[in-house]
C-alpha positions in Angstrom: 23.2 -171.8 -13.2 23.0 -170.6 -16.8 26.2 -170.5 -18.9 25.9 -166.7 -19.4 25.5 -166.1 -15.7 28.4 -168.4 -15.0 30.6 -166.5 -17.4 29.6 -163.2 -15.9 30.4 -164.4 -12.4 33.8 -165.6 -13.4 34.5 -162.3 -15.2 33.4 -160.3 -12.2 35.5 -162.5 -9.9 38.6 -161.8 -12.0 37.9 -158.1 -12.0 37.7 -158.1 -8.2 40.9 -160.1 -7.8 42.7 -157.8 -10.2 41.3 -154.7 -8.4 42.6 -156.0 -5.1 46.0 -156.8 -6.5 46.4 -153.4 -8.2 44.6 -151.3 -5.6 42.1 -150.0 -8.2 39.0 -151.1 -10.0 35.7 -151.8 -8.3 35.9 -149.8 -5.1 33.0 -147.4 -5.9 30.8 -150.4 -7.0 31.5 -152.2 -3.8 31.7 -149.3 -1.4 30.9 -150.0 2.3 27.3 -149.7 3.4 26.1 -148.2 6.6 27.7 -150.0 9.5 24.5 -151.6 10.9 23.9 -153.4 7.6 27.4 -154.9 7.2 27.5 -158.7 6.8 29.3 -160.6 9.6 31.9 -163.1 8.7 33.1 -165.7 11.2 36.6 -167.0 10.7 37.4 -170.3 12.4 41.1 -171.2 12.6 41.2 -174.9 13.2 42.7 -176.6 16.3 44.7 -174.7 18.9 46.0 -175.0 22.5 46.9 -178.6 23.3 45.4 -179.7 19.9 48.2 -179.1 17.4 46.2 -180.5 14.4 48.3 -182.1 11.7 52.1 -182.0 12.1 54.4 -181.7 9.2 57.5 -183.9 8.9 59.7 -181.0 10.2 57.4 -180.4 13.2 55.3 -177.5 11.9 51.9 -177.4 13.6 48.6 -177.0 11.7 47.3 -174.8 14.5 50.1 -172.3 14.0 49.4 -172.0 10.3 45.6 -171.7 10.6 45.9 -169.0 13.2 48.4 -166.9 11.3 46.4 -167.2 8.1 43.2 -166.4 10.0 44.6 -163.2 11.4 45.9 -162.2 8.0 42.5 -162.8 6.4 40.8 -160.9 9.2 42.9 -157.9 8.5 42.3 -158.2 4.7 38.5 -158.4 5.1 38.3 -155.6 7.7 40.4 -153.3 5.5 37.6 -153.3 2.8 35.2 -151.7 5.2 32.5 -153.8 3.8 32.2 -156.4 6.5 32.3 -157.1 10.2 34.8 -159.9 11.1 34.7 -162.2 14.1 37.0 -165.1 15.0 36.4 -168.2 17.0 39.9 -167.8 18.3 42.5 -165.1 17.9 45.2 -166.8 20.0 46.6 -170.2 20.7 43.6 -171.8 22.6 41.6 -174.9 22.4 37.9 -174.6 21.5 35.4 -177.5 21.2 33.7 -178.0 17.9 30.2 -177.2 19.2 31.5 -174.0 20.7 32.9 -172.9 17.4 29.4 -173.3 15.9 27.8 -171.6 18.9 30.1 -168.6 18.5 29.0 -168.1 14.9 25.3 -168.3 15.9 25.9 -165.8 18.8 27.2 -163.1 16.5 24.6 -163.8 13.8 27.2 -164.8 11.2 26.3 -164.4 7.6 29.2 -166.6 6.5 31.3 -169.1 8.4 34.8 -170.1 7.1 36.7 -172.9 8.9 40.4 -172.9 8.1 42.6 -176.1 8.1 45.5 -177.9 6.4 45.5 -181.4 4.9 47.6 -184.3 6.2 47.2 -186.9 3.5 48.7 -190.4 3.0 48.6 -190.0 -0.8 52.1 -189.5 -2.1 52.6 -186.3 -4.0 49.1 -184.9 -3.1 49.1 -181.1 -2.7 46.9 -178.1 -3.2 43.9 -176.4 -1.5 40.4 -177.8 -1.4 37.1 -176.5 -0.1 34.3 -178.5 1.6 30.6 -177.9 2.2 28.3 -179.9 4.5 26.6 -183.1 3.3 25.2 -186.1 5.2 27.1 -188.4 2.8 30.6 -187.6 1.8 31.3 -186.8 -1.9 34.2 -189.3 -1.9 36.4 -191.4 0.4 39.0 -188.7 0.9 36.4 -186.3 2.1 34.9 -188.9 4.4 38.3 -189.6 6.0 39.0 -185.9 6.4 35.7 -185.2 8.1 36.3 -188.1 10.4 39.7 -186.7 11.4 38.5 -183.2 11.9 35.4 -184.3 13.8 37.6 -186.1 16.3 39.4 -182.9 17.4 37.3 -182.8 20.7 39.3 -185.7 22.0 42.0 -183.2 22.9 39.5 -181.6 25.3 39.2 -184.8 27.3 36.2 -186.3 25.5 36.7 -189.6 23.7 33.1 -189.7 22.4 31.7 -187.7 19.5 29.6 -184.6 20.2 26.7 -186.4 18.5 26.1 -189.9 17.2 26.6 -190.5 13.4 22.8 -190.9 13.1 22.2 -187.5 14.7 24.9 -185.9 12.7 23.1 -187.1 9.5 19.9 -185.6 10.8 21.6 -182.3 11.5 23.0 -182.2 8.0 19.6 -183.0 6.5 18.1 -180.0 8.4 20.3 -177.6 6.4 18.0 -175.4 4.5 18.0 -175.5 0.7 18.9 -171.8 0.6 21.9 -172.4 3.0 23.0 -175.4 1.0 23.0 -173.4 -2.3 24.7 -170.4 -0.7 27.4 -172.6 0.8 28.0 -174.3 -2.6 28.1 -170.9 -4.3 30.8 -169.6 -1.9 32.8 -172.8 -2.2 32.8 -172.4 -6.0 33.8 -168.7 -5.6 36.8 -169.7 -3.4 37.9 -172.3 -6.0 37.6 -169.7 -8.7 39.6 -167.2 -6.8 42.4 -169.7 -6.2 42.5 -171.0 -9.8 45.7 -169.9 -11.5 46.9 -168.2 -8.3 47.1 -171.0 -5.8 47.8 -174.8 -6.0 44.5 -176.7 -6.0 43.6 -180.3 -5.5 41.9 -182.1 -8.4 38.2 -181.6 -8.0 38.8 -179.0 -5.3 35.1 -178.5 -4.3 33.9 -181.5 -2.2 31.5 -182.2 0.7 31.3 -184.3 3.9 29.6 -184.2 7.3 31.9 -181.7 9.2 30.8 -180.9 12.7 31.7 -177.2 12.4 29.5 -176.8 9.4 26.3 -178.1 11.0 24.5 -174.8 11.7 21.6 -175.2 9.3 21.0 -171.4 9.1 24.6 -170.2 8.2 26.2 -170.6 4.8 29.6 -172.2 5.6 32.6 -173.9 4.1 35.8 -175.6 5.4 39.0 -174.6 3.6 41.9 -177.0 3.5 44.6 -174.5 2.5 47.2 -177.0 1.4 48.8 -180.3 2.4 51.3 -180.3 5.3 52.7 -183.7 4.2 53.8 -182.1 0.9 57.1 -180.2 1.1 56.0 -177.6 -1.5 52.7 -176.9 0.2 54.4 -176.7 3.6 56.8 -174.1 2.3 54.0 -172.0 0.9 51.8 -172.4 4.0 54.6 -171.1 6.3 55.4 -168.2 4.0 53.9 -164.8 5.2 53.8 -163.6 1.6 51.8 -166.6 0.5 49.4 -166.0 3.4 48.8 -162.4 2.3 48.2 -163.6 -1.3 45.8 -166.3 0.0 43.9 -163.7 2.1 43.7 -161.4 -0.9 42.1 -164.1 -3.0 39.7 -165.2 -0.2 38.6 -161.6 0.2 37.9 -161.5 -3.5 35.8 -164.6 -3.2 33.9 -163.1 -0.3 33.2 -159.9 -2.4 32.0 -162.0 -5.3 29.7 -164.1 -3.1 28.0 -161.1 -1.5 27.8 -159.2 -4.8 25.9 -162.1 -6.3 23.9 -162.9 -3.2 22.6 -159.6 -1.9 19.9 -161.5 0.1 22.8 -163.0 2.1 23.7 -159.6 3.5 22.8 -158.8 7.1 20.0 -156.3 7.8 
């Protein structure tokens, strides 16, 4: 990406975020199109049902935070009138990883956002991070996180992975170049929307072989909204006001993504 384009994207992103915060700004420029042409966004709140996900020291369940934030984000996105929004789950139920991917394919999703919380052994680690799909993890932290998230189906009675590691690598390699670029672009937009507004991990944009990101045709990202093992992050993640602010910034990232990628729109 050229430096001028990069600057323009950042400037536009800040304008969107400011407009959402102030209730003014870019509404005419981003007005809703005719309903049949609206992009479809699939939100995937992680875990659920008998799978609690990560558990904070005080007993807070990851599944509770992901669902609450997912519902808040759904309402924020829908309120723009610019998108259709679907969810893999809108209540406390368990869904297998492959069924989450299938749900996105079934509705013809133009963007897939998986929502999770970190549970890290690193003392003092905190902040959000966003991941895209890759056959090889960008770092050891990303590899460990993917391994943990990909084992969620054990709560459904299966103690074997949905696919072997070899097949998983093949699926990741089938991701089209356009999908890979679009996913990376959206991940950068999320990080930019959070910068200065939300705590971020160092090098917040990473990659690994996440099962829920393996549809080669749908741009997708997995958002770790914060670290449940960090008291400061846990306090934020359980705060309804913080969820609203996070949803506002994610909506701004979605607006920026579709503004800069008109080919990604449905229809």
